[in-house]
C-alpha angles and dihedrals in degrees: 000000000000116000092245090055090050091054092046089057093066116099106200107150134060088241093054090048092051090049091050093050090049092054102046123068121259141191136051115342094029113120127203137172117229135186132167138207126207134183097238091132093054112031137057093229113039116228137181108262107169140016116199116203133185117184139136095003093310125114116186145149119231119210112219090182091063101038111065096192116047095163093113089057092045091051090050091050092054089059101050140059111262126204122194138164115235091359102183096088093043093049091047089051092050092050092050095044103037104017087234136095110192114239102231105060121145127187123215088198090063089045092052093049093049088051090058101259109157094191106046106165113127095243092053094047091049092048095046094041102039106015091241123132112213116217116244093192095111096037093113097031123139100254092186093068121097137243099038116223121239089248091055092048092049092048091050093048092049089060090071101029097089104028099095092047090050089049092054092049096048096042090053089051093046090053092049089051094045092241103114094106089050088057095047092049091048092052092048090051092048090055092047090050091056093046093050098042108114121233115260113275105238090207092057103036091101091067094099128178110287097028092110090084092062124093120226090272091055092044089054090056092044092053091051093047093047091052089049091053092045091053092050091048091052092047091052094037089232133125112273093242089063089062094052135319132257090249089064093048091052093046092050093046092049092048093050091046089057095048097264131120137260121220125189118226115270093237089078118091120243097266090060090052092050093051091044095053092044089056090052093048092048091051091048090054094047110115116247089240088067096048113117116248131226110263114251110260120227105247124178119218113246108275115168092192092053091046090052090048090052092054091050092048092047093048089049092048092050091048091051091048090055094046093048093040093231133120106278090224089069087065092049138326120245090245092053093048091051093046095055093048089060097030108030092174089072094067093103091048097050105034135053120227094257091050092051092049092051093049095041094234 
């Protein structure tokens, strides 16, 4: 696409957005492809930076950083059929930004997996389906920066260019396999999951993966170190992992728990070191009564009958996965299978209708 055409595809004013929405079709039965870009790799507080849209022969990127009121677009999206690839992040971003997740959202990634695709990333599906290799050059770009380069614009537009064609191919295959209803129910459930997902608890965000091995003393240090890192990230307006990684936080907390020391990397300037060591001192002086506790782990009482039932269910699930040529975890995760063997009343909560029918539960 010529550079001038790339520039023309950017919608960056309320007037341009109004003109776009007047040109493209709207209402039930209209399909569009949507993708989003955020600046989570470059900013302390992630924000929506781009919305890519393909509909009615148009392929554009809409700039939320330049258009203060996107409610006309949000209203349009609630009236049409939206196709995305790997929609969980995009739906989460919509919920956080607009307070709305449109009802008719369909995910080509779910469709691909239910068709038996083992590699279901967009780039792989485009290459295998259309013989086109998508550039990954702008994958980690700072989407909050302006102006956007032509390479960034082209990368963003390519993310929606093939989605509707992929949707047509996979829906046709799902129908031939008798799995279209599985797909529709899976997409409805994915949207409900995003809507029901609670906001992160700011008092518990420091409980990172791997902290379960720490005793309360170590958890106390980890909390203090996490809060130190979060403060530095906010001060720099950078993602926290660019200050230091979770592996470092866990190593420091474990060393302090065992009576050792924690030393910050030499690359940090003196003010960082002062605040780091103050956080450690404050944690050391925190009364034991204020130390965080390990969360209670869900443990099932020994039940040989339930354990036997789990093995039978898992074997049945794996057999079905082989016969249907799909990932067995799509039929039911190991954790969900185990849960219903000990808590049968949770079947409706943990399994969709098509999964229950397949498993005979």
